[in-house]
MDAnalysis code that builds the backbone (N, CA, C; Angstrom):
import MDAnalysis as mda
import numpy as np

u = mda.Universe.empty(558, n_residues=186, atom_resindex=np.repeat(np.arange(186), 3), trajectory=True)
u.add_TopologyAttr("name", ["N", "CA", "C"] * 186)
u.add_TopologyAttr("resid", np.arange(1, 187))
u.add_TopologyAttr("resname", ["ALA", "SER", "SER", "ALA", "VAL", "SER", "ALA", "VAL", "PRO", "GLU", "VAL", "ALA", "PHE", "THR", "LEU", "GLN", "GLU", "ALA", "MET", "GLY", "THR", "SER", "ALA", "PHE", "TRP", "LEU", "ILE", "ALA", "SER", "ALA", "SER", "ALA", "MET", "PHE", "PHE", "MET", "VAL", "VAL", "GLY", "ALA", "VAL", "ASN", "LEU", "HIS", "GLN", "LEU", "PRO", "HIS", "MET", "LEU", "ASP", "VAL", "GLY", "VAL", "PRO", "PRO", "ALA", "LEU", "ALA", "VAL", "GLY", "ALA", "VAL", "SER", "VAL", "ILE", "SER", "LEU", "PHE", "ALA", "ALA", "VAL", "GLY", "THR", "VAL", "THR", "TRP", "GLY", "LEU", "LEU", "VAL", "ASP", "ARG", "VAL", "GLY", "PRO", "ARG", "LEU", "CYS", "LEU", "THR", "ILE", "ASN", "PHE", "GLY", "ILE", "ALA", "ALA", "ILE", "SER", "MET", "VAL", "MET", "LEU", "LEU", "ILE", "MET", "GLN", "ASN", "THR", "ILE", "MET", "ALA", "TYR", "ALA", "TYR", "ALA", "VAL", "VAL", "TYR", "GLY", "PHE", "SER", "LEU", "GLY", "GLY", "GLY", "SER", "PRO", "LEU", "LEU", "GLY", "VAL", "ALA", "TRP", "ALA", "SER", "TYR", "PHE", "GLY", "ARG", "GLY", "ALA", "LEU", "ALA", "ARG", "ILE", "ARG", "GLY", "ALA", "THR", "THR", "LEU", "SER", "ASN", "GLN", "VAL", "PHE", "ASN", "ALA", "ILE", "GLY", "PRO", "ALA", "ILE", "ALA", "GLY", "LEU", "LEU", "PHE", "ASP", "LEU", "THR", "SER", "SER", "TYR", "LEU", "ILE", "PRO", "PHE", "LEU", "LEU", "PHE", "VAL", "PHE", "ALA"])
u.atoms.positions = np.array([
    [114.020, 64.877, 129.778],
    [114.610, 63.803, 130.563],
    [115.573, 62.980, 129.724],
    [115.361, 62.906, 128.414],
    [116.230, 62.100, 127.567],
    [117.503, 62.842, 127.158],
    [117.585, 64.103, 127.475],
    [118.754, 64.891, 127.086],
    [119.955, 64.532, 127.954],
    [121.126, 64.463, 127.311],
    [122.357, 64.178, 128.042],
    [122.959, 65.448, 128.629],
    [122.425, 66.599, 128.248],
    [122.940, 67.879, 128.724],
    [122.247, 68.236, 130.032],
    [123.025, 68.511, 131.053],
    [122.414, 68.894, 132.324],
    [122.195, 70.401, 132.352],
    [121.154, 70.810, 132.996],
    [120.819, 72.226, 133.090],
    [121.772, 72.928, 134.054],
    [122.125, 74.149, 133.710],
    [122.953, 74.964, 134.590],
    [122.046, 75.533, 135.669],
    [122.431, 75.435, 136.930],
    [121.573, 75.967, 137.983],
    [121.378, 77.480, 137.818],
    [120.164, 77.917, 138.039],
    [119.838, 79.330, 137.916],
    [120.323, 80.087, 139.155],
    [120.813, 81.300, 138.934],
    [121.175, 82.138, 140.070],
    [119.903, 82.459, 140.848],
    [120.046, 82.716, 142.134],
    [118.869, 82.968, 142.965],
    [119.224, 84.004, 144.027],
    [119.149, 85.270, 143.656],
    [119.429, 86.355, 144.582],
    [118.171, 86.723, 145.357],
    [118.340, 87.114, 146.596],
    [117.261, 87.778, 147.319],
    [117.322, 89.256, 146.945],
    [116.310, 90.021, 147.315],
    [116.324, 91.451, 147.045],
    [117.530, 92.107, 147.712],
    [117.772, 91.765, 148.959],
    [118.897, 92.369, 149.689],
    [120.230, 92.027, 149.019],
    [120.404, 90.780, 148.602],
    [121.638, 90.395, 147.913],
    [121.785, 91.148, 146.591],
    [120.696, 91.231, 145.841],
    [120.738, 91.929, 144.555],
    [121.109, 93.397, 144.741],
    [120.527, 94.036, 145.781],
    [120.799, 95.454, 146.023],
    [122.245, 95.695, 146.446],
    [122.939, 94.665, 146.831],
    [124.342, 94.784, 147.196],
    [125.297, 94.667, 146.013],
    [124.748, 94.561, 144.802],
    [125.606, 94.422, 143.617],
    [125.575, 95.690, 142.770],
    [126.658, 95.920, 142.063],
    [126.686, 97.058, 141.136],
    [125.743, 96.809, 139.961],
    [125.566, 95.544, 139.569],
    [124.665, 95.225, 138.457],
    [123.248, 95.710, 138.754],
    [122.795, 95.528, 139.989],
    [121.450, 95.985, 140.359],
    [121.310, 97.483, 140.108],
    [122.273, 98.252, 140.580],
    [122.179, 99.711, 140.482],
    [122.378, 100.185, 139.047],
    [123.185, 99.490, 138.277],
    [123.358, 99.857, 136.867],
    [122.091, 99.576, 136.067],
    [121.494, 98.403, 136.279],
    [120.254, 98.080, 135.566],
    [119.131, 99.002, 136.035],
    [119.066, 99.276, 137.331],
    [118.032, 100.178, 137.850],
    [118.185, 101.581, 137.254],
    [119.415, 102.056, 137.153],
    [119.662, 103.380, 136.562],
    [119.306, 103.405, 135.087],
    [119.711, 102.368, 134.361],
    [119.382, 102.286, 132.935],
    [117.877, 102.241, 132.741],
    [117.201, 101.503, 133.601],
    [115.748, 101.393, 133.524],
    [115.079, 102.741, 133.795],
    [115.532, 103.446, 134.816],
    [114.961, 104.759, 135.138],
    [115.178, 105.745, 133.991],
    [116.377, 105.731, 133.410],
    [116.659, 106.627, 132.282],
    [115.800, 106.267, 131.077],
    [115.634, 104.958, 130.832],
    [114.773, 104.511, 129.734],
    [113.364, 105.072, 129.911],
    [112.801, 104.927, 131.107],
    [111.444, 105.395, 131.338],
    [111.345, 106.923, 131.284],
    [112.381, 107.630, 131.726],
    [112.373, 109.093, 131.644],
    [112.334, 109.543, 130.187],
    [113.207, 108.959, 129.383],
    [113.280, 109.346, 127.977],
    [111.994, 108.983, 127.250],
    [111.519, 107.774, 127.438],
    [110.312, 107.332, 126.743],
    [109.117, 108.209, 127.120],
    [108.956, 108.496, 128.398],
    [107.845, 109.342, 128.812],
    [107.905, 110.717, 128.185],
    [109.091, 111.308, 128.182],
    [109.250, 112.656, 127.639],
    [109.127, 112.678, 126.123],
    [109.789, 111.761, 125.468],
    [109.771, 111.757, 124.007],
    [108.383, 111.444, 123.485],
    [107.717, 110.476, 124.094],
    [106.379, 110.141, 123.616],
    [105.416, 111.321, 123.724],
    [105.635, 112.197, 124.683],
    [104.782, 113.383, 124.813],
    [105.225, 114.514, 123.890],
    [106.533, 114.728, 123.769],
    [107.041, 115.923, 123.094],
    [107.425, 115.727, 121.631],
    [107.466, 114.502, 121.140],
    [107.884, 114.299, 119.758],
    [106.911, 114.917, 118.756],
    [105.625, 114.812, 118.988],
    [104.650, 115.368, 118.050],
    [104.727, 116.895, 117.996],
    [104.734, 117.601, 119.132],
    [104.901, 119.054, 119.047],
    [106.202, 119.456, 118.349],
    [107.269, 118.684, 118.588],
    [108.541, 118.990, 117.930],
    [108.414, 118.817, 116.418],
    [107.781, 117.737, 115.989],
    [107.589, 117.524, 114.555],
    [106.812, 118.685, 113.937],
    [105.773, 119.119, 114.617],
    [104.986, 120.249, 114.120],
    [105.828, 121.520, 114.093],
    [106.654, 121.722, 115.116],
    [107.518, 122.903, 115.181],
    [108.512, 122.975, 114.020],
    [108.979, 121.813, 113.557],
    [109.955, 121.823, 112.468],
    [109.295, 121.769, 111.097],
    [107.967, 121.828, 111.064],
    [107.261, 121.950, 109.789],
    [106.674, 120.689, 109.216],
    [106.659, 119.604, 109.968],
    [106.004, 118.392, 109.480],
    [104.496, 118.635, 109.542],
    [103.783, 118.452, 108.428],
    [102.330, 118.656, 108.443],
    [101.663, 117.753, 109.485],
    [100.623, 118.248, 110.147],
    [99.996, 117.494, 111.248],
    [99.631, 116.050, 110.905],
    [98.983, 115.815, 109.777],
    [98.579, 114.447, 109.436],
    [99.790, 113.546, 109.241],
    [100.850, 114.083, 108.655],
    [102.053, 113.281, 108.449],
    [102.811, 113.064, 109.755],
    [102.761, 114.035, 110.654],
    [103.381, 113.862, 111.972],
    [102.679, 112.755, 112.752],
    [101.362, 112.732, 112.701],
    [100.605, 111.669, 113.365],
    [100.944, 110.323, 112.723],
    [101.103, 110.314, 111.403],
    [101.512, 109.089, 110.718],
    [102.870, 108.601, 111.188],
    [103.795, 109.526, 111.398],
    [105.127, 109.147, 111.888],
    [105.030, 108.521, 113.276],
    [104.181, 109.081, 114.119],
    [103.997, 108.508, 115.454],
    [103.418, 107.093, 115.343],
    [102.537, 106.871, 114.378],
    [101.997, 105.522, 114.160],
    [103.082, 104.562, 113.683],
    [104.000, 105.062, 112.869],
    [105.119, 104.234, 112.395],
    [105.971, 103.787, 113.575],
    [106.090, 104.636, 114.589],
    [106.839, 104.249, 115.786],
    [106.251, 102.976, 116.379],
    [104.942, 102.926, 116.510],
    [104.290, 101.738, 117.083],
    [104.502, 100.507, 116.211],
    [104.416, 100.681, 114.916],
    [104.629, 99.559, 113.998],
    [106.040, 99.001, 114.155],
    [107.033, 99.888, 114.185],
    [108.412, 99.417, 114.297],
    [108.760, 98.975, 115.716],
    [108.010, 99.429, 116.708],
    [108.185, 98.899, 118.057],
    [107.785, 97.427, 118.080],
    [106.732, 97.083, 117.343],
    [106.322, 95.675, 117.255],
    [107.410, 94.850, 116.576],
    [107.966, 95.370, 115.486],
    [109.067, 94.687, 114.798],
    [110.261, 94.554, 115.747],
    [110.555, 95.616, 116.475],
    [111.671, 95.605, 117.412],
    [111.489, 94.596, 118.529],
    [110.282, 94.484, 119.042],
    [110.019, 93.537, 120.125],
    [110.356, 92.113, 119.695],
    [109.908, 91.734, 118.511],
    [110.185, 90.388, 118.008],
    [111.675, 90.213, 117.721],
    [112.268, 91.204, 117.067],
    [113.682, 91.113, 116.699],
    [114.582, 91.034, 117.930],
    [114.360, 91.936, 118.886],
    [115.189, 91.929, 120.103],
    [114.962, 90.648, 120.903],
    [113.736, 90.132, 120.892],
    [113.454, 88.878, 121.590],
    [114.240, 87.715, 121.008],
    [114.328, 87.662, 119.697],
    [115.115, 86.609, 119.054],
    [116.610, 86.808, 119.305],
    [117.046, 88.040, 119.262],
    [118.467, 88.346, 119.417],
    [118.956, 88.095, 120.845],
    [118.161, 88.462, 121.841],
    [118.613, 88.325, 123.234],
    [118.837, 86.858, 123.610],
    [118.083, 85.967, 123.008],
    [118.290, 84.542, 123.279],
    [119.623, 84.044, 122.724],
    [120.147, 84.728, 121.728],
    [121.397, 84.298, 121.101],
    [122.630, 84.968, 121.693],
    [122.516, 86.249, 122.067],
    [123.721, 86.974, 122.495],
    [123.644, 87.506, 123.923],
    [122.513, 87.402, 124.558],
    [122.383, 87.814, 125.951],
    [121.958, 89.272, 126.120],
    [121.481, 89.588, 127.316],
    [120.909, 90.917, 127.554],
    [121.929, 92.051, 127.611],
    [123.127, 91.788, 128.083],
    [124.109, 92.876, 128.221],
    [124.420, 93.499, 126.854],
    [124.785, 92.677, 125.885],
    [125.108, 93.188, 124.557],
    [123.871, 93.781, 123.887],
    [122.733, 93.098, 124.028],
    [121.501, 93.610, 123.411],
    [121.108, 94.972, 123.983],
    [121.173, 95.127, 125.292],
    [120.840, 96.422, 125.894],
    [121.820, 97.503, 125.458],
    [123.085, 97.161, 125.375],
    [124.090, 98.132, 124.934],
    [123.791, 98.606, 123.518],
    [123.536, 97.672, 122.634],
    [123.219, 98.024, 121.244],
    [121.890, 98.774, 121.182],
    [120.887, 98.258, 121.889],
    [119.565, 98.886, 121.873],
    [119.626, 100.327, 122.368],
    [120.295, 100.558, 123.477],
    [120.370, 101.919, 124.009],
    [121.232, 102.806, 123.113],
    [122.217, 102.222, 122.422],
    [122.985, 102.980, 121.433],
    [122.103, 103.433, 120.278],
    [121.253, 102.524, 119.805],
    [120.306, 102.871, 118.732],
    [119.316, 103.924, 119.228],
    [118.876, 103.788, 120.475],
    [117.967, 104.792, 121.047],
    [118.639, 106.163, 121.081],
    [119.922, 106.212, 121.440],
    [120.644, 107.487, 121.459],
    [120.730, 108.076, 120.049],
    [120.971, 107.222, 119.069],
    [120.991, 107.687, 117.677],
    [119.633, 108.268, 117.300],
    [118.567, 107.602, 117.731],
    [117.228, 108.117, 117.409],
    [116.984, 109.477, 118.068],
    [117.568, 109.696, 119.259],
    [117.426, 111.004, 119.909],
    [118.180, 112.079, 119.127],
    [119.337, 111.725, 118.564],
    [120.058, 112.670, 117.703],
    [119.215, 112.969, 116.466],
    [118.597, 111.929, 115.900],
    [117.731, 112.122, 114.735],
    [116.566, 113.054, 115.073],
    [115.994, 112.882, 116.255],
    [114.902, 113.748, 116.696],
    [115.402, 115.184, 116.841],
    [116.583, 115.322, 117.383],
    [117.172, 116.641, 117.618],
    [117.441, 117.393, 116.311],
    [117.938, 116.700, 115.301],
    [118.298, 117.373, 114.046],
    [117.184, 117.336, 112.999],
    [116.036, 116.774, 113.347],
    [114.918, 116.649, 112.417],
    [114.555, 118.008, 111.814],
    [114.362, 118.000, 110.481],
    [114.001, 119.234, 109.796],
    [112.834, 119.087, 108.836],
    [112.421, 117.858, 108.559],
    [111.349, 117.679, 107.572],
    [110.657, 116.334, 107.777],
    [109.690, 116.064, 106.924],
    [108.877, 114.856, 107.046],
    [109.695, 113.589, 106.836],
    [110.604, 113.596, 105.874],
    [111.422, 112.404, 105.625],
    [112.249, 112.069, 106.864],
    [112.830, 113.083, 107.482],
    [113.619, 112.850, 108.696],
    [112.723, 112.375, 109.845],
    [111.486, 112.852, 109.882],
    [110.554, 112.415, 110.924],
    [110.250, 110.928, 110.791],
    [110.061, 110.466, 109.563],
    [109.775, 109.048, 109.360],
    [111.016, 108.183, 109.592],
    [112.186, 108.672, 109.215],
    [113.415, 107.926, 109.496],
    [113.604, 107.791, 111.005],
    [113.394, 108.890, 111.718],
    [113.451, 108.852, 113.188],
    [112.449, 107.841, 113.734],
    [111.227, 107.858, 113.211],
    [110.170, 106.980, 113.706],
    [110.559, 105.510, 113.586],
    [111.196, 105.148, 112.483],
    [111.626, 103.765, 112.277],
    [112.689, 103.381, 113.312],
    [113.692, 104.233, 113.468],
    [114.804, 103.917, 114.368],
    [114.350, 103.936, 115.825],
    [113.615, 104.983, 116.214],
    [113.139, 105.073, 117.593],
    [112.187, 103.923, 117.907],
    [111.267, 103.641, 117.008],
    [110.321, 102.550, 117.234],
    [111.026, 101.213, 117.411],
    [112.007, 100.949, 116.554],
    [112.743, 99.689, 116.648],
    [113.449, 99.558, 117.993],
    [114.074, 100.633, 118.446],
    [114.746, 100.564, 119.755],
    [113.731, 100.500, 120.892],
    [112.663, 101.264, 120.775],
    [111.628, 101.288, 121.815],
    [111.039, 99.898, 122.048],
    [110.833, 99.161, 120.973],
    [110.257, 97.825, 121.090],
    [111.095, 96.859, 121.910],
    [112.388, 97.118, 121.996],
    [113.258, 96.221, 122.752],
    [113.499, 96.623, 124.187],
    [113.298, 97.897, 124.514],
    [113.679, 98.398, 125.838],
    [113.110, 97.619, 127.008],
    [111.816, 97.577, 127.131],
    [111.201, 96.902, 128.279],
    [111.468, 95.397, 128.303],
    [111.292, 94.688, 127.176],
    [111.573, 93.253, 127.221],
    [113.031, 92.943, 127.562],
    [113.959, 93.715, 127.011],
    [115.372, 93.465, 127.298],
    [115.698, 93.732, 128.757],
    [115.122, 94.786, 129.319],
    [115.342, 95.050, 130.746],
    [114.793, 93.906, 131.597],
    [113.630, 93.396, 131.224],
    [113.057, 92.265, 131.957],
    [113.953, 91.042, 131.921],
    [114.518, 90.751, 130.757],
    [115.433, 89.615, 130.630],
    [116.702, 89.870, 131.440],
    [117.180, 91.110, 131.428],
    [118.397, 91.424, 132.184],
    [118.195, 91.156, 133.669],
    [117.073, 91.610, 134.221],
    [116.808, 91.372, 135.647],
    [116.831, 89.884, 135.963],
    [116.122, 89.099, 135.147],
    [116.053, 87.651, 135.401],
    [117.403, 86.978, 135.186],
    [118.147, 87.412, 134.177],
    [119.444, 86.803, 133.894],
    [120.456, 87.051, 134.997],
    [120.442, 88.251, 135.534],
    [121.427, 88.592, 136.557],
    [121.053, 88.055, 137.939],
    [119.765, 88.037, 138.251],
    [119.365, 87.760, 139.631],
    [118.458, 86.549, 139.803],
    [118.092, 85.887, 138.721],
    [117.230, 84.716, 138.816],
    [115.769, 85.101, 138.945],
    [114.931, 84.073, 139.035],
    [113.486, 84.309, 139.087],
    [112.891, 84.158, 140.482],
    [113.653, 83.658, 141.419],
    [113.133, 83.379, 142.751],
    [112.554, 84.603, 143.449],
    [113.240, 85.707, 143.372],
    [112.769, 86.948, 144.003],
    [112.586, 88.044, 142.952],
    [112.338, 87.636, 141.708],
    [112.266, 88.599, 140.606],
    [111.196, 89.665, 140.832],
    [110.039, 89.283, 141.345],
    [108.975, 90.274, 141.573],
    [109.399, 91.308, 142.616],
    [110.043, 90.867, 143.669],
    [110.511, 91.816, 144.697],
    [111.630, 92.704, 144.146],
    [112.523, 92.108, 143.376],
    [113.638, 92.872, 142.813],
    [113.119, 93.907, 141.821],
    [112.248, 93.495, 140.923],
    [111.672, 94.445, 139.957],
    [110.783, 95.457, 140.661],
    [110.064, 95.007, 141.645],
    [109.194, 95.915, 142.392],
    [109.964, 97.007, 143.110],
    [111.178, 96.696, 143.532],
    [111.998, 97.690, 144.236],
    [112.390, 98.843, 143.329],
    [112.364, 98.630, 142.024],
    [112.739, 99.700, 141.092],
    [111.544, 100.309, 140.372],
    [110.388, 99.738, 140.543],
    [109.216, 100.236, 139.820],
    [108.867, 101.670, 140.207],
    [108.960, 102.000, 141.479],
    [108.635, 103.364, 141.905],
    [109.551, 104.375, 141.227],
    [110.860, 104.109, 141.209],
    [111.775, 105.058, 140.566],
    [111.513, 105.130, 139.063],
    [111.173, 104.005, 138.435],
    [110.831, 104.037, 137.010],
    [109.642, 104.950, 136.764],
    [108.621, 104.828, 137.604],
    [107.421, 105.644, 137.414],
    [107.683, 107.118, 137.712],
    [108.508, 107.386, 138.704],
    [108.864, 108.775, 139.016],
    [109.612, 109.388, 137.838],
    [110.584, 108.666, 137.309],
    [111.340, 109.184, 136.164],
    [110.458, 109.310, 134.932],
    [109.518, 108.377, 134.758],
    [108.583, 108.449, 133.646],
    [107.703, 109.690, 133.759],
    [107.398, 110.087, 134.978],
    [106.563, 111.274, 135.204],
    [107.355, 112.572, 135.101],
    [108.588, 112.575, 135.595],
    [109.337, 113.836, 135.579],
    [109.994, 114.114, 134.232],
    [110.213, 113.082, 133.412],
    [110.820, 113.298, 132.093],
    [110.043, 114.293, 131.252],
    [108.734, 114.101, 131.062],
    [107.966, 115.068, 130.277],
    [107.960, 116.466, 130.906],
    [107.914, 116.526, 132.228],
    [107.905, 117.827, 132.905],
    [109.232, 118.553, 132.705],
    [110.330, 117.827, 132.817],
    [111.649, 118.434, 132.606],
    [111.767, 118.950, 131.170],
    [111.361, 118.123, 130.218],
    [111.441, 118.535, 128.812],
    [110.563, 119.763, 128.568],
    [109.359, 119.757, 129.133],
    [108.462, 120.901, 128.958],
    [109.010, 122.164, 129.594],
    [109.550, 122.039, 130.786],
    [110.121, 123.200, 131.480],
    [111.308, 123.764, 130.696],
    [112.197, 122.878, 130.247],
    [113.346, 123.343, 129.473],
    [112.917, 123.975, 128.146],
    [111.881, 123.428, 127.533],
    [111.358, 124.038, 126.311],
    [110.783, 125.419, 126.619],
    [110.019, 125.528, 127.697],
    [109.432, 126.821, 128.066],
    [110.505, 127.868, 128.366],
    [111.602, 127.443, 128.976],
    [112.679, 128.379, 129.327],
    [113.509, 128.803, 128.120],
    [113.646, 127.906, 127.135],
    [114.552, 128.175, 126.017],
    [113.852, 128.314, 124.669],
    [112.560, 128.002, 124.610],
    [111.801, 127.975, 123.346],
    [112.433, 127.021, 122.329],
    [113.040, 125.975, 122.833],
    [113.718, 125.003, 121.972],
    [113.754, 123.651, 122.678],
    [113.777, 122.604, 121.860],
    [113.953, 121.261, 122.404],
    [115.418, 120.841, 122.416],
    [116.332, 121.729, 122.067],
    [117.747, 121.389, 122.003],
    [118.256, 120.802, 123.319],
    [118.075, 121.485, 124.411],
    [118.613, 121.021, 125.695],
    [117.951, 119.721, 126.161],
    [116.605, 119.637, 126.158],
    [116.039, 118.359, 126.613],
    [116.414, 117.179, 125.715],
    [116.450, 117.374, 124.397],
    [116.789, 116.258, 123.522],
    [118.260, 115.876, 123.657],
    [119.149, 116.836, 123.907],
    [120.539, 116.502, 124.195],
    [120.636, 115.691, 125.491],
    [119.867, 116.106, 126.482],
    [119.807, 115.353, 127.734],
    [119.394, 113.911, 127.481],
    [118.440, 113.710, 126.580],
    [117.951, 112.360, 126.281],
    [118.991, 111.553, 125.520],
    [119.787, 112.199, 124.676],
    [120.867, 111.487, 123.993],
    [121.789, 110.861, 125.042],
    [122.163, 111.637, 126.040],
    [123.080, 111.136, 127.060],
    [122.403, 110.173, 128.029],
    [121.131, 110.389, 128.312],
    [120.407, 109.473, 129.209],
    [120.285, 108.109, 128.568],
])
């Protein structure tokens, strides 16, 4: 109350209004792709590490490093998004995620597996929180549950089909090349 700075009014979209914007469909698409990649990679990264010769115990360790760096990423992206906004943060975050998919694709040994784990974990930690901030920033909080709820089904569908697509493509080609390239672009 003692501040001389007045608050900027928050945007307040209804679900129908939000669905009429390109921002809604872009964020929804980015969110679906995020969930597809995360679902598939989280399932297939360990078999891939084993396939390229990472010893089982060290491969499991690399997967644990992902969780550790996801925690670091969550805090880091949370601090960063307050300073530069969700659009730039999501762009950078998804760029880093794409780099991590290239790292996964070219992985050949344990050192590369751990380098991938650090980069992927750091980007993974920011994905969901940044998407949440993007929804609220673009459309406000008044109908946020309805707006987010409208995309939850597609997120879950993509999260479910991502691992299946990767598995099918691996079964057809005996390689993760095609699915991991798909994830780079997604």
